[in-house]
N, C-alpha and C positions, 0 to 999 in steps of 0.2 A: 510383731508376729511374723516370723520369717521361715520360709523354706527356700533359702537363697533369695529369690525375688519376692517371696512371701506367699502364703496360702491365699491371701485376698487377691493378689494379682494373678496367681495361677487360676483361681476359681473364675475370675472375671474373663480371663483369656479362654478358659475352657467353655464357659457359657456362650460367649460370642462365637467361638469356633464351631461349637455344636449347632448353634442357631443358623449359621450360614452353610454348614456342610453336613449336618447329621441330625440325629434325634436322640433324646434321652428318655422320653416317656415319663411316667410318673403321674401323680395326682396333682390337681390344682392346689397351689399354696393357699392355706387358710387365711381368712381375713386378718387375723391377729398373729398368725405364724408362731414364732418362738416366744412371743411376748408372754405366753402362759408360764414359761419357766424363767424369764428374765426378771431381775430384781426390780421392785417398785421404785427404787431410788436411782435407777439408771439415768445417765445424762443424755444418751442418744441411742437410737435404734434404727437399723437399716435392714430392710427385707428385700431380697432379690428373688424373683420367680425364675427358678431354673428348670421348670417343667417345659421343655422346649416343644411340646405338642400343644401347649395352651393357645388360646385364641390370640393372646397378646403377642406371643412369639411368632405365630403364623403371620401376623401383620408386619412384625418387625423384619422377618426374613424377606417378605415381599418388597419392603422398602430397600433393604440392603442389596437385593438383586438388581436394583436400578442404577447402581454405581458401577462404572466400568472398572474401577480398581478393586472391586470386591475380592477377586481371586488372589491378587497380590497381597491384599490385607490379610486374608485367611492364611496364606502361606507363611507370612511373617509371624502370625500368632502361633501356628503349629511349630515353627522353628523356635519360638520363645519357650514353648513347653519342652521341646527336645533339649534345649540348652540346660534345662533344669533336671534333665534325666527322666522326663515324663513323656509317655506316649499316650496320645489321646484315646486310642482304641483299647489299650490294655490297662492303663493306669487310671485315667480320669473318667472316661465315659461310664464304666461299670460302677464307679463310686458316687457319681453325681445324683443327688436326690432331687426332690421337687422344689426345694427352696433352700437358700443359703442366707442366714441372718447374722448380723453383727450387732453386738451390744457393747456400748462404751459405759464403763462403770463411772467414770468421771472424765474430765478433760485435763487431768494431770499427766505428767511424764510425756508431754508432747502428744497426747492422745494415744499413748501406748497401752493404757489400761483397757484393753478391748478383748472380747472373747467372740469366737465364732460358734454358731449353733446350727445344726442341720439334722435331717433324718436321711442318712445315706441309703442308696438303693442296695449296696452291697457293703455290709459293715467291715468285712475283712479287707476288701479293696480300699475302703476309706482309711482304715487303720494303716495300711501300707502307704497310702498317699501322705498321711500325716508324719510318717516315719522317714520320709525322703529328706535328703539334704543334710547339711552339717549341724543344723539346729532343730532336731525333731520336736514336734509339738506334744504337749500333754493333753489328756482328755479324760472326761468322765461321762457317765450316763445319767440323765435326769428325765424321768417320765417318758422314756422312749426317744429322747433327743440326745444327740452327741454334742457335748459342749467341749470346745478345745481352745487352748491358749498357748502362749509361748513359754509360760512358766507355771509351776504348781502354785506359786504365791498369788497369781492372778485368779486361778481357779478357786483358791481358798477365799479370796476377797469376794468373788462372785457368790460363793455359797453363803458367806456371812451376810452379804447384802440381801440375799433372798430371805434368810432367816429373820433379819431385822426389819425388812420393809415389805415383805409379801411379794405379790406378782405385779408386774408392770401392766398387764392387761386389766387389772382391777383399778388402776389409777385413771380417773376420768380426764385428768390433764393429758393423758396419752390416748386413751381409747376413743374419746370424742373426736379430736381432730384427726387421728390416724384412721379411724373407721370411716371418716367422711371422704377419704381419698378415693379416686376412681378405682373400681374393682378390677379393671383390665390393665393395670399398670404392671410394667416389668420390673420396676424398682420403686420402693416407697421408703421415705426417711422421716424421722421425727427427732427433735432435739428439745430438751427442757429449756425453757426460756431464761431462767435466772442465770445459769452459768454462761450461756451465750451472751446475754446482755452485759453481764459483769466483765467478761473478757473484752467485749467491744468497748465498753466504757473505760477500761484500763488502758487500752491502746489510745483512745482519744485523749485521756488525761496525760499520757506520756507525750503527746504531741502539743500539749499546752492548753487544751480545753478544760473547763471545770469538771470536777468529779461528778459522776452520775449524769452526764450530759444527755444520754439517750432517754433515761427515765424522766428527767425534767422536761425534755422536749416532746417525747412521744408516749410516755406512760410506761406501764409494766408489761413486759412480754412473758406470757406463761408457756407458750409452746410455738415451735416452728416446724412445719411439715412441708414435704416436697414429694413429688411423684413424677415418673416418666411413663407416658402412655402412648404407644404407637397407634396410628390410625391408617386408614387406607390411602390417605393423601399427605401424610406427614407425621410429625411427632409433637405431642403436647406435653408441656411441663407445667405443673401447678405448684405453687408455694404459698402457704397460708400462715399469717402471723396472728396468733390468738392471744387474748389477754385483755387487760384494762388499758386500751390503747387509744390515742388521739393523734393521728398523723396530721391534723390541721387541714385536711382536704375533704372535699365532698364530690360526689359524682356530678359530671357535667356533660353536655353535648358539645363535641368539638365542631366549631364552625369555621375556624381559620383555614382548614384544608381547601375550602371552597374559594379562598382568596389567594393562597400561596401558589406561585407558578408551578406548573407541572414539570415532570422530569426529575424530581428528587429521587435519589437512591436511598435516602434515609430521612426520617422525620420523627421528631419527638414532640408530643403534645402534653401540655401541663397547665395547671390552673392554681391560683391562690398561693403562690410561693412567697409572695411579699410578706404576708403576716408571719410565716414560719421563720423567715430571715430576721424579721424584727424581734420575734420572741427570743431567738438565739442571741441577738445583740443585747437584749435586756439581761439575759442570763450572764453574758460575759461581763456586763457592767457591774454586776453584783459579785463577781468572782476575781476579776483581774484588776490589780492595783493601777490607779490613774486612768483606767479605761474611760470612765465617764468624763473626765476632764479632757481627754483627747477627742472624744466624740463631740463634746461641746465646742471645742476649737474648730473642728471640721465643719460643724453646722454653722458656726458664726461666719466663716469664710464663704460657705456655700449659699447661705441665705435661706436654707431649707433644712428641716430636720431629716435625719436618716430614715425616720418612719415615712416621711413624705417621699423620699427617693425610692426606697424599696416598695413603698405602697403602689408605685406604678406597675408592679408586677402582680397585683392582686387579681387581675383579670386573666382570661385565657391567653396562653402564650404558645409559641411553636418555634422549633429550630429545625431548619431544613438544610440538607447537604446535597450539592449537585456536582456531577463529574465535570472536570475541566481538563480536557485532553492535554497531556504533557505537563500539567502543573498541579498546584495545590487545589483542592476542591473549593468550590464556591459555597460559602456558609451564609445563611439568611436567618436572622432572628426577628421575630414579630411578636408584639404583645399588644393586646387591646387595652386602651386607657380610657377612663371615664372623663377625665379633665384634660383635653388636648392642650389648652393654653398653659396649664401648669406643667405638663410634661415638656412642652417646648421651652418654657422658661428654665426648667431644671437642666435641660440639654444645653441651652445657651450658657448657663452659669458654669457647667462642667467644662465646656469648650473654652470659656474665658480663663478659667483657672488653669487648665492644661496649657494654654498658650503662655500665660503669665509665668508659669514655672520654667519655661524655656526648654522643656524636654520634648514637646510635641509641636509640630507645625499643623495648625488647624485653620481651615478657611471655609467660607460659605461658597457653595457651588450650586448651580442649577442642574438638576437631573430630571429630565422630563418636565413635568409641571410642578415639581417639588423643589423647595430650597432645602438643601442638605448640608451637613457638616462633613467635610472631607478631612480625614486624619492621615497624614503621610506617615507611613510606618518605617521609613528609613531604608528599606530594601527594594525600592522601586515599586512598591505596591501601596495601596491606600485602602482605608476602611471608610465606610459612610454611615452616618446616622441621621435620622430624620423623624419628624412627627407629622402624620397626615392621615386623613380618613379614619380618625379614631384609633390610630396605631402608632406605637413606638417601634421603629425599625432600625436594625443595625446589620451591616453586611460588609464583606470584603470584595463584593462584586458590584460594580456600577450597573452592569447588565441586569442583575437580579433586581436591583432597585427600580430599574425601568420596567421590567416585566411585571413587577408587583402592581404597578400603576395601570398596566394594560389590561386588555380583555382577552388575552390569549389563553391557551389551555391551562387548567388549574389542576393541582394535585388530586383533588377529590374526584376528578374525571379520569385519572390515569388508570388504565386497565390493570397493571400489576398491583397498584395500591388497592383498588376495589376488590380484586381477587384475593389478595392476602387477608384483608379484613373479613371477607366473607368466609374464607376457609377456616379462619381462627374463631369464627362465630362471635366477633366483637360486638357487644351490645351497644345500643345507641348512646348510653351514658356510661362513662368510666371515670376513674379518678386520675386518668392519664394513660398515655400509651406511647410505645415506640414502634415504628415501622421501618423495615429495611428490605430492599430488593436484594436478597442474600447473594444471588449469583452475580448481579451487576456490581454490588458493593465489593465483593471479594475480587472480581475480575479487575475492577478499577485499581484496587490496592496492588494486585499482582502486576498490572501494566505499569504502574508507577514504580514498582520495585525494579522491573526489567529496564525501564527507561533510565534508571540510575545505576545500572550495572549489575543488578541481581539476576540470578538464574533460578527459574522455576521448573521443576520436573513436569514433564508433559502429563504424567498420570494425575498430578494434582490439579492441573487445568481441566483435564477430562472429567474429573469427579465433580466439577461444578455444574455440569449439565443438568442433573436432576433437581437442583436447588431452586426453590421459588421464594415467596415472601416469608420474612420473619416478622412476627408481631408479638409484642409483650404488652399486656394491658392490666390495669389495676381495677379492682372492684371492692366494694365494702358491704359487709353484712353485719350490722350492729357494731360491735367492737372488733370484729375480725376483718382483716384485710388480706386479699388474695391477689397474687400476681400470676397471670396465666400467659404462658408463652406457647407459640405454635410455629414450627418451621415446616413450610410446605415442601414436599418431595414428590416429583412426578416423573 
């Protein structure tokens, strides 16, 4: 669907341009929008609130005003419109309605079987907008909605699908999850689970995994939804997976942040991943020739089953990243283990095998009060692994291993960490979460780039100032799983 850079891109630029520097008026977008005229067999649906006087866009504009580079960004968007022969005031603003929706009939033709649906504020101006460029779009009217596409064949397919399958809003696989999205979102999206899962399984199979891997591992996905919702202090993104699903996880209370050293710029918390890995290994054993024989040979040498090895990861785990001035970041992996003796024996066996193979130099060293395995990495650096205090620990930093044993500041006490989780309203129990100090993490990456000869525009550095914590956490409600993300902006 193109008007040179495409109506979709122009519409997006127009909406953001207006949000930052103008107003379009109009009514609030309906809860189901153009789903009333979309075919019930549609593969995906996206609705964008283009009523720039809405409460959602009022909050979004306030957030954008906090970035020093906003004016330069808007000038670039206006220039993009001008390059397409479009003027915001005369061509776009008069045509823009209160919502712009996109409907994918299927995922064929690289996602090209898509139509746009809207109720323009000025039909004549919108007709002129569609006629711009070297590839004018075709359109039709359905129940007061303007439906447009790059070809008449796509519009014909749209009409046939409507006649054959009815309305998308009448399909509970759409209306239930889509209707549950936050009302004040500026963008909402839905996708039918079967084609999404089939496409993902096809890619996994092409990489060597068994057919139907995601279905055998996680169950059947019926629908995937997502939304973007601005708030007074940041932006929230929600994504829900609905269907007959079993991700092999349950909600838990993260306790390791109270033990992990403070100062981390990023942290990932997880639980019960060992069983999921073992389930995948069993699936591979039934699908890949000679896999079971190879696994048996490994287990014979190791003296433990792979179930025992990966079973060490069935408790709570965490991965923390710390800045290291002028060098690679320090990474700390920690996992709670029930059987410390078994974990230590497995670690010893792995070290013995690694040394016997002649590819690694591994030695026992004393780090603080703990005996650890030091693995020389061949580039002047080392990694360390140890088992103590009911934890399996691996890190590329001796200092982090020492701090883990000490009573110094812990991650759970860090002000940025606590503030980020509070702003994101993270519940006491989740199925896992990711935390990052967005400003510090990006600044660290930029400093590393500059230290290695890179050049960073000053405006990019200035635009980091409003960023605060980024948090993404998982939750479970019956068979539905939701990922909620929040980026703090102040």
